[in-house]
C-alpha positions as CSV (number, residue, x, y, z in Angstrom):
1,M,-0.1,0.2,0.0
2,T,1.1,3.6,-1.0
3,A,1.8,5.6,1.6
4,P,0.1,9.1,1.2
5,A,2.0,12.1,-0.2
6,K,3.1,14.6,2.6
7,K,1.1,17.6,2.8
8,R,2.8,20.9,1.7
9,P,1.9,24.2,3.1
10,R,0.3,26.7,0.9
11,V,2.5,28.5,-1.2
12,N,3.3,32.5,-0.9
13,V,4.0,33.5,-4.2
14,R,3.5,37.1,-3.4
15,R,7.0,38.2,-3.2
16,P,8.1,41.7,-4.0
17,D,10.6,40.9,-6.3
18,V,8.1,38.8,-8.3
19,M,5.5,40.7,-7.9
20,E,7.3,43.8,-9.7
21,L,7.7,41.4,-12.9
22,V,4.0,40.5,-12.6
23,S,2.8,43.9,-12.6
24,A,4.5,44.7,-15.6
25,E,3.2,41.6,-17.5
26,V,-0.5,41.9,-16.2
27,A,-0.4,45.7,-17.1
28,V,0.8,45.0,-20.8
29,H,-1.9,42.3,-20.9
30,Y,-5.1,43.7,-19.5
31,Q,-4.6,47.7,-18.6
32,S,-5.7,50.6,-20.8
33,S,-4.3,54.5,-20.6
34,L,-7.7,55.2,-22.9
35,V,-10.3,53.7,-20.3
36,E,-8.0,55.7,-17.1
37,K,-8.0,58.9,-19.5
38,I,-12.1,58.8,-19.7
39,K,-12.5,57.9,-16.3
40,D,-10.6,60.8,-15.3
41,Q,-12.4,63.1,-17.3
42,G,-15.7,61.9,-15.5
43,G,-16.6,58.7,-17.5
44,K,-17.5,60.6,-21.0
45,I,-16.2,60.9,-24.3
46,S,-17.5,62.7,-27.1
47,R,-16.8,62.9,-30.8
48,G,-18.4,64.2,-33.6
49,K,-22.3,63.4,-33.2
50,T,-21.5,60.4,-30.6
51,T,-21.3,60.2,-27.1
52,L,-20.2,57.4,-25.2
53,L,-20.7,57.0,-21.3
54,L,-18.9,54.8,-19.1
55,A,-20.0,53.6,-15.6
56,Q,-18.4,54.9,-12.6
57,D,-17.7,51.4,-11.5
58,F,-17.0,48.6,-13.7
59,G,-14.6,46.1,-14.7
60,F,-11.6,44.4,-12.8
61,C,-12.1,44.2,-8.9
62,Y,-10.0,43.8,-6.0
63,G,-10.6,40.0,-5.4
64,V,-10.0,39.3,-9.3
65,E,-6.8,41.2,-9.9
66,R,-5.4,39.3,-7.0
67,A,-6.3,36.1,-8.4
68,I,-4.5,36.9,-12.0
69,D,-1.5,38.6,-10.3
70,L,-1.1,35.1,-7.9
71,A,-1.9,33.2,-11.1
72,Y,1.1,35.0,-13.0
73,A,3.3,34.8,-9.6
74,S,2.7,31.1,-9.5
75,R,4.8,30.6,-12.9
76,K,7.0,32.9,-12.1
77,V,8.1,31.1,-9.0
78,F,7.5,27.6,-10.3
79,P,8.9,28.1,-14.0
80,E,9.8,24.3,-14.4
81,N,6.6,22.7,-12.8
82,R,3.9,21.5,-13.9
83,I,1.1,23.9,-13.1
84,F,-2.7,23.2,-12.8
85,L,-6.1,25.0,-12.3
86,I,-9.3,24.2,-10.8
87,G,-11.5,25.2,-13.7
88,E,-10.9,28.9,-14.6
89,I,-9.1,31.4,-12.6
90,I,-12.3,34.0,-13.1
91,H,-15.0,33.9,-15.9
92,N,-13.1,35.6,-18.4
93,P,-12.0,33.9,-21.9
94,D,-9.3,36.4,-22.5
95,V,-7.8,35.9,-19.0
96,N,-7.9,32.4,-19.3
97,T,-6.4,32.3,-22.8
98,H,-3.5,34.0,-21.3
99,L,-3.3,31.3,-18.4
100,R,-3.2,28.5,-20.9
101,E,-0.6,30.4,-23.4
102,M,1.6,29.8,-19.8
103,G,1.5,26.8,-19.9
104,I,-1.4,26.5,-17.0
105,V,-3.7,23.6,-17.4
106,S,-7.1,23.6,-16.8
107,L,-8.5,20.7,-14.3
108,P,-12.3,20.1,-14.2
109,W,-14.1,21.4,-11.7
110,K,-17.6,19.7,-11.6
111,K,-16.3,16.4,-10.3
112,I,-13.0,14.7,-9.5
113,D,-12.0,12.7,-12.1
114,A,-8.7,10.6,-12.9
115,T,-6.7,13.5,-13.5
116,Y,-6.7,14.5,-10.0
117,D,-5.0,10.9,-9.2
118,D,-2.2,11.8,-11.6
119,L,-1.0,14.9,-9.9
120,Q,2.5,14.6,-8.4
121,P,4.2,16.3,-5.3
122,E,6.1,18.7,-7.4
123,D,2.8,20.0,-9.2
124,V,1.2,23.1,-8.4
125,V,-2.6,23.8,-8.2
126,I,-4.4,26.8,-8.3
127,V,-7.7,27.3,-6.7
128,P,-9.4,29.8,-8.6
129,A,-11.0,33.1,-7.3
130,F,-14.6,31.2,-6.7
131,G,-12.9,28.8,-4.4
132,A,-13.2,25.4,-4.8
133,P,-15.5,22.3,-3.0
134,T,-13.9,20.8,0.4
135,S,-13.5,17.3,-1.3
136,F,-11.2,19.0,-4.0
137,M,-9.2,20.8,-1.7
138,E,-8.7,17.5,0.2
139,K,-7.8,15.4,-2.9
140,I,-5.1,18.5,-3.6
141,E,-4.0,17.6,0.0
142,E,-3.8,13.8,-0.3
143,R,-1.6,14.4,-3.7
144,G,0.8,16.4,-2.0
145,C,0.5,18.9,-4.1
146,Y,2.2,22.8,-3.8
147,T,-1.4,24.8,-3.6
148,V,-1.9,28.7,-4.3
149,D,-4.9,30.0,-3.0
150,T,-6.5,32.6,-4.9
151,T,-9.9,32.8,-3.4
152,C,-11.5,35.6,-2.9
153,G,-12.1,37.1,0.6
154,D,-15.6,38.0,0.0
155,V,-16.6,34.3,-0.8
156,M,-14.5,33.0,2.5
157,K,-16.9,35.4,4.5
158,V,-19.7,33.8,3.1
159,W,-17.8,30.2,4.2
160,R,-17.2,31.4,7.6
161,R,-21.2,32.4,7.6
162,V,-22.5,29.1,6.5
163,R,-20.2,27.0,9.1
164,G,-21.2,28.8,11.6
165,Y,-24.6,28.3,10.8
166,A,-24.0,24.6,10.3
167,K,-22.4,24.9,14.0
168,D,-25.4,26.3,15.3
169,G,-27.6,23.5,13.7
170,I,-29.0,26.1,11.0
171,T,-29.7,24.9,7.3
172,S,-28.2,27.2,5.1
173,I,-30.6,28.8,2.3
174,I,-28.2,29.9,-0.3
175,H,-29.2,32.2,-3.4
176,G,-27.2,31.2,-6.0
177,K,-26.6,29.5,-9.2
178,E,-26.5,25.3,-8.3
179,N,-24.0,24.8,-11.1
180,H,-21.8,27.8,-10.3
181,E,-18.4,27.1,-9.0
182,E,-18.6,29.6,-6.1
183,T,-22.3,28.0,-5.0
184,R,-21.0,24.6,-5.2
185,A,-18.0,25.6,-3.0
186,T,-20.0,27.7,-0.5
187,A,-22.7,24.6,-0.3
188,S,-19.8,22.2,0.7
189,R,-18.7,24.2,3.6
190,A,-22.2,24.4,5.2
191,L,-22.0,21.1,5.7
192,G,-19.8,22.2,8.7
193,E,-16.6,20.8,9.9
194,D,-18.6,17.4,11.0
195,R,-20.0,17.0,7.7
196,Q,-23.5,16.9,9.5
197,G,-25.0,20.6,8.5
198,H,-27.7,20.9,5.9
199,Y,-28.3,23.4,2.9
200,L,-30.7,23.8,0.3
201,I,-29.7,26.2,-3.0
202,I,-32.5,28.9,-4.5
203,L,-32.5,30.6,-7.5
204,T,-35.7,32.7,-8.5
205,L,-38.7,34.3,-6.3
206,D,-40.6,31.5,-7.7
207,D,-38.1,29.1,-5.9
208,T,-38.3,31.1,-2.6
209,D,-42.0,31.2,-2.8
210,Y,-42.5,27.4,-3.1
211,V,-40.0,26.9,0.0
212,C,-42.3,29.7,1.6
213,D,-45.2,28.2,1.4
214,F,-43.9,24.8,2.5
215,I,-42.4,26.5,5.5
216,R,-45.9,27.8,6.3
217,N,-48.2,24.9,5.8
218,G,-46.0,21.8,5.1
219,G,-46.6,19.7,2.3
220,D,-45.1,16.9,0.0
221,K,-41.9,16.9,0.8
222,D,-41.2,14.3,-2.3
223,A,-42.4,17.1,-4.5
224,L,-40.1,19.8,-3.2
225,L,-37.0,17.3,-3.2
226,K,-37.9,16.6,-6.7
227,R,-38.3,20.2,-7.5
228,F,-34.9,20.8,-5.9
229,K,-33.0,17.7,-6.9
230,G,-29.2,18.5,-6.9
231,S,-29.5,21.4,-4.8
232,Y,-29.4,19.8,-1.4
233,E,-27.1,17.5,0.3
234,V,-28.0,13.7,0.6
235,G,-30.1,13.3,3.8
236,F,-31.6,16.8,3.6
237,D,-35.3,16.5,5.3
238,P,-37.2,19.4,4.6
239,D,-39.9,18.5,7.3
240,I,-37.1,18.7,9.8
241,H,-34.2,21.0,8.1
242,L,-36.6,24.0,7.1
243,T,-37.4,24.8,11.3
244,R,-34.5,26.9,11.4
245,I,-32.7,29.0,8.5
246,G,-30.2,31.0,7.7
247,V,-29.6,32.9,4.3
248,A,-26.3,33.4,2.4
249,N,-25.7,33.9,-1.5
250,Q,-23.2,33.5,-4.1
251,T,-21.5,36.9,-3.6
252,T,-22.6,38.2,-7.6
253,M,-26.4,37.6,-7.0
254,L,-28.3,40.8,-8.1
255,K,-28.5,42.4,-4.9
256,S,-32.1,43.4,-4.8
257,E,-33.5,40.1,-5.8
258,T,-31.3,38.6,-2.9
259,Q,-32.8,41.3,-0.2
260,E,-36.4,40.1,-1.4
261,I,-35.7,36.6,-0.8
262,Q,-34.6,37.2,2.4
263,N,-37.6,39.3,3.1
264,R,-40.0,36.4,2.1
265,L,-38.4,33.8,4.0
266,A,-38.4,35.9,7.0
267,K,-42.0,36.6,7.0
268,A,-42.7,32.8,6.4
269,I,-40.5,32.1,9.3
270,S,-42.4,34.6,11.3
271,E,-45.8,33.7,10.4
272,R,-45.4,30.2,11.0
273,D,-43.8,30.9,14.3
274,D,-45.3,33.8,15.3
275,S,-41.1,34.9,16.0
276,S,-37.8,35.6,14.2
277,E,-35.8,33.2,16.1
278,N,-35.4,30.8,13.5
279,F,-34.3,32.9,11.2
280,S,-30.7,34.3,10.5
281,V,-29.5,36.7,7.9
282,F,-26.3,38.2,6.8
283,D,-25.2,40.5,3.7
284,T,-22.9,38.5,1.6
285,I,-23.0,40.2,-1.7
286,C,-19.7,41.6,-2.3
287,G,-18.7,45.3,-2.5
288,A,-17.9,45.1,-6.0
289,T,-20.9,43.2,-7.5
290,Q,-22.8,46.0,-5.0
291,E,-20.9,49.0,-6.7
292,R,-21.1,47.4,-10.1
293,Q,-24.9,47.4,-10.0
294,D,-25.3,50.6,-8.3
295,A,-23.4,52.5,-11.2
296,L,-25.3,51.2,-13.8
297,F,-28.4,52.3,-11.9
298,E,-27.3,55.7,-11.8
299,M,-26.3,55.7,-15.2
300,L,-29.4,54.6,-16.3
301,K,-30.9,57.9,-15.2
302,T,-29.1,59.8,-18.2
303,N,-31.0,59.2,-21.3
304,M,-29.1,56.6,-23.9
305,D,-30.0,55.0,-27.1
306,M,-27.8,51.6,-26.5
307,L,-25.9,49.8,-23.5
308,L,-23.5,47.6,-24.2
309,V,-22.0,45.1,-21.5
310,V,-18.8,43.6,-21.9
311,G,-18.0,40.1,-20.1
312,G,-17.8,36.3,-20.1
313,Y,-20.9,35.0,-20.8
314,N,-20.7,32.5,-17.7
315,S,-20.1,35.9,-15.8
316,S,-22.6,36.1,-13.3
317,N,-22.2,39.7,-12.1
318,T,-21.9,40.4,-15.6
319,A,-25.4,38.8,-16.4
320,H,-27.2,40.8,-13.6
321,L,-25.8,43.9,-15.3
322,V,-27.5,42.7,-18.3
323,E,-30.7,42.1,-16.7
324,I,-30.7,45.6,-15.1
325,G,-30.0,47.3,-18.6
326,E,-32.3,45.5,-20.5
327,K,-35.1,46.7,-18.4
328,E,-34.8,50.3,-19.6
329,L,-33.1,50.1,-23.2
330,P,-31.7,48.1,-26.0
331,T,-28.7,46.2,-24.2
332,F,-26.1,43.8,-25.6
333,F,-24.3,41.5,-23.5
334,I,-20.7,40.7,-25.8
335,R,-17.6,39.2,-25.2
336,D,-15.6,41.6,-26.9
337,A,-15.4,44.4,-29.2
338,S,-15.3,41.9,-32.5
339,Q,-19.1,41.2,-32.2
340,I,-20.2,44.4,-32.9
341,K,-20.3,44.1,-36.6
342,S,-22.0,47.4,-37.1
343,L,-23.9,49.5,-34.4
344,E,-27.1,48.1,-36.3
345,Q,-26.0,44.7,-36.0
346,I,-24.3,43.0,-32.8
347,V,-24.0,39.5,-31.6
348,H,-24.7,39.1,-28.5
349,Y,-25.6,36.5,-25.9
350,D,-29.4,36.2,-25.2
351,L,-29.8,35.4,-21.5
352,H,-33.2,34.1,-22.0
353,H,-32.5,31.4,-24.3
354,E,-29.3,30.9,-23.2
355,R,-27.4,31.2,-26.6
356,E,-25.4,33.5,-28.9
357,T,-27.5,35.5,-31.5
358,T,-27.2,38.2,-34.0
359,S,-29.8,41.4,-33.5
360,D,-30.6,43.7,-36.1
361,Y,-31.4,47.5,-34.3
362,A,-31.3,49.6,-37.7
363,G,-34.3,51.6,-36.0
364,V,-32.6,52.6,-32.8
365,F,-30.5,55.7,-34.4
366,S,-32.8,56.6,-37.0
367,G,-33.7,60.3,-37.1
368,K,-31.6,60.8,-34.2
369,E,-28.8,63.7,-34.4
370,H,-26.7,62.8,-31.7
371,V,-26.1,59.2,-30.2
372,I,-25.5,58.4,-26.6
373,I,-24.0,55.1,-26.0
374,G,-23.4,53.4,-22.5
375,L,-20.9,51.0,-21.2
376,T,-20.4,49.1,-18.5
377,A,-18.6,46.0,-17.7
378,G,-18.3,43.1,-15.1
379,A,-15.8,42.5,-12.1
380,S,-14.0,39.7,-14.3
381,C,-13.6,42.1,-17.4
382,P,-10.2,43.8,-18.3
383,N,-9.7,47.5,-19.5
384,N,-7.9,46.5,-22.6
385,L,-11.5,44.8,-24.0
386,I,-13.1,47.7,-22.7
387,E,-10.9,49.9,-25.0
388,N,-11.0,48.0,-27.6
389,T,-14.9,48.5,-27.6
390,V,-15.0,52.1,-27.2
391,R,-12.6,52.5,-30.1
392,K,-14.6,49.9,-32.2
393,V,-17.9,51.9,-31.3
394,F,-16.2,55.5,-32.7
395,S,-14.7,53.6,-35.7
396,L,-18.0,52.3,-36.9
397,R,-19.3,56.1,-36.4
398,G,-16.6,57.7,-38.4
399,E,-14.9,59.0,-35.6
400,T,-11.2,58.4,-34.5
401,L,-9.6,58.3,-31.1
402,E,-6.0,59.8,-30.9
């Protein structure tokens, strides 16, 4: 029988000499002097008959910047080692392409397969900004690999909260996407240190109302388990485990929706028990997500003809910006500037049908003397992609930017 590999300590790759090199490389790949200049002049740039507005807050947040820096630093500290990454570092194809070009290999994140058994003690495994389920972390430790953990601090705050719920015998109701990396990682922590905790993942207000009705009146627990299959742990019993609940969330959800979910669940518990003792809540929406949503709401007070939202299609926080925008004006979710074929024909992601499509909006600008276009981006979108979009917009309007 082979002895288990010796557990290695997590690696600190943020050495001053390394980070100086990393900062220079990251700046070349992702920064934009044009975007910084537009921000300095109030987020507005006009040329001829075209004005482009940038939201006050957009693009990379601190947690994303830190994750990218650590990934780049890993290659510099371990120039000869094999380096692996659980899934994607963040939800942006441009960033993940750069990492692949650096020889960083993506591992499956939905389940542990045979590739994890091939990991060796000299290999380096990067944990993405979303974190990873406890089973993955245990597997990496079992293999004895070096670990570089880039998990966002806001995500870890949620983990502390759900661990506390588990310790106190409270079931975690997690507002999030059941198949999102962060939500799966949070759910694993909701089991607690002894793996005896419980959780239920819900996504929509319809989900919330269904659970609230069960809390108030009881009902067919088999029907509830069928509806939420895959969104709770083995052994979850709604008759028992919806008695005491605490709400947490995927940090990138729509803030207003999370608050409404909290309110509805609190009301259901209060009406059932004539008390709020069996309900706990803690605001776990990340600050950057709130700032980008608030900035978009503020920008929407200005009359605009079109809104462009730049980011990876699988980026949750970016998708919520699209949801906010499309309620007010024509809004297009694009990965990068190449999808803008013209300002009347844009290849974009349709959230409602979950597919890429091409929309023809020839009538948007008809009869308008001056066109105003809004632009924002999710927390995982680098400034170089935003600059490319700005330049493409003005180019299609017959204007150049020097």
